[in-house]
C-alpha positions, 0 to 999 in steps of 0.5 A: 490740167483741164483741157481747153477748147480752141476757137477764134473769138471769145466775147465776154458778155452777151448784151448789145455790145457783145452780140453786136460784135458777134452779129457783125462778125458773122455778117462780114465773115460767115465762115466764123459761124461756130467759131465764136463763143459769147460767155454770159454770167446770167441767162436770157431773158435777163433782167437789165436795169436800163431806160431802153431808149433806142435812138435812130443811130441804133435803128440804123445799125439794126437795119444794117444787120437785117434785124427787125425789131419784133419786141413791144415798143413805144415810138416817141416823136416829141421831146422836152427838156427843162433846164435851169434857164427855161424849157427846150422843145426837142421835137423834130417834125414828127420824126421818131426821136427814140424807140423805147423797149424793155432790155430783157426782151431786146437782148433776148431778141439779139441773142436768139438772132445771134444763135441762129447765125451760128454764135454759141452763147454759154449762159450762167458762166463767169470769166474767172481768169485771163492769160494771154501771150503772143499766140492767143488768149486763154479764158478760164470760165465756169464752163471750162477754158477757151483758147481763143485768138481774140477776147472781146470784153463786152461785159458792162461797166464793171467789166471783169475783162477790163479789171484784169487786163486794163486796170480798175479805174473808178473815176469815170463811173457814174450812177443811175437810179430808176423805177417803173410806175403803171399809168393810165395811157389816156391821161399821161402826156408821155403816151397821149403825145408820144413824148419823153421828158428830161429835166436838167434843173438838178444840175443847179443842186450839184447833181451832174446829170438829169431826170427822165420820164419815158413811156414804155410797155411792161407785159403789154401794160403802159408804164412810165420809166423814171430815173435820174443820172449823175455823172459824178456821184460823190457818194452812194449808199443803197438805202440812204445818202446819195440815193435819197438825194437822187430820189428827192430830185427825181420827185421834184422834177415830176411832182405830178407823178405819184413818186413821193410814196416810193421814197421810203421803199428802197426795193422799188428802185434799181441802181446801176453804174455807168462807165463813161468815155474817157479819151485817156483810156485804152481799149486794146491790149495785145489780143484783148479789146473792150467794147460797149459799156466796158469801154465807156459810153456817152458822158453827157446822157449816159446813153450806151446802146448806140455805142454798143452797136458802133463798137461792135461794128468797129470791133468786128471789122478789126477782128476780121483784119487781124484774123487775115494777118493784119497784126496792127488791126487791134491797135487800129481799133483802139485808135478808131475809138479815140480818133474815128467818128464814134470816138470824136462824138464821145469826145464832144459829148465829154466836152459838153458834160464838162461845161453843162455840168460845171459851176457855169452851167447856166451860161451854157444852157443859155447859149444852147437855148439861143437858136432853135436851128442849133437845137434841131441840128444838135438833136439830129447829130446826137441821135445820129439821124441819117448818120449826121454824127459822122459828118466832119465838124467843119461841114456840120458847122457850115450846114448849120450856118447856112440854115441860120443865115438863109432861114432854110431848114437845117436838113 
């Protein structure tokens, strides 16, 4: 029988959720350095299909961890959204709305920081089997067996840990499709005005999502990252069917961008699943917990990086308590993902998705466009600016009402 190696924590996945968990763990408990192993099926710098937008909530988490963002980036200070009932200005007076990075470089930065802090990352290794009992979790991998006290499943939307321990539900899997195109920054509004663009008009044609255009840098060269998200794809065929329909909607959203010629070249497009939050899911079972995409991200926009850091912080706190003898700490983590600030935010976004992506979507887009101040506080709340997304709902509504009635700034 193959011998096992005993450690405290195994983390399946060395992306933002897994690495955030590890980084918060060693920050909270330096003695865990050398006692945490992250299993990664690929190797950094790993290619990752993702738009790479870091909202202010994520930047606050990086600050809390003491991590300087030292990768190429584009800071976006203006935003616009086209909806079935008109346009919306998402700008917030020159404040940064998103910092756009490339995920291969960002994840590599996190991996390097984690390694320097004492986290062991075992790359090019897959989780093969999971067996847990009252005393621990045996995690079989391509590089041996790890006998851990806790396993964190942070291995993405198609999580092996989730399938093995929690089941294989597919009802909450969305789909995104994206491509990158080189542009002249002097003639591209996304660069000259430092803005991103969203287009929700595809909702009227039964795509439950939106198209996007983000400025980004690839190898130092200006590009646009363009994509489309469908929360509930009915069918997906790599070279036809739903993919063709999504590409056609993306081309229609940005007719001035030379995308039409890419329609016939499936290799130019990258597709990826997005598991979104469902309040009916469980995130802890025995000594196994889920985090990040494996648990579920924002259902409305499909944004997952801020969720990864939020889950990582909560998971680290729960793990430290569990290692200190609190047997209910992991169950409390599950409750926090349902009832805490992060869970409540995702529940609100799930509520919004059900309405904005419903047959009555025009009514809800019209309501959202009535008040400029409501839009401002909505943008700040979504972005987690100054931790506004952690403010209780009643206080948030009261703040908005005062701003509207007194004509004072929302802040």
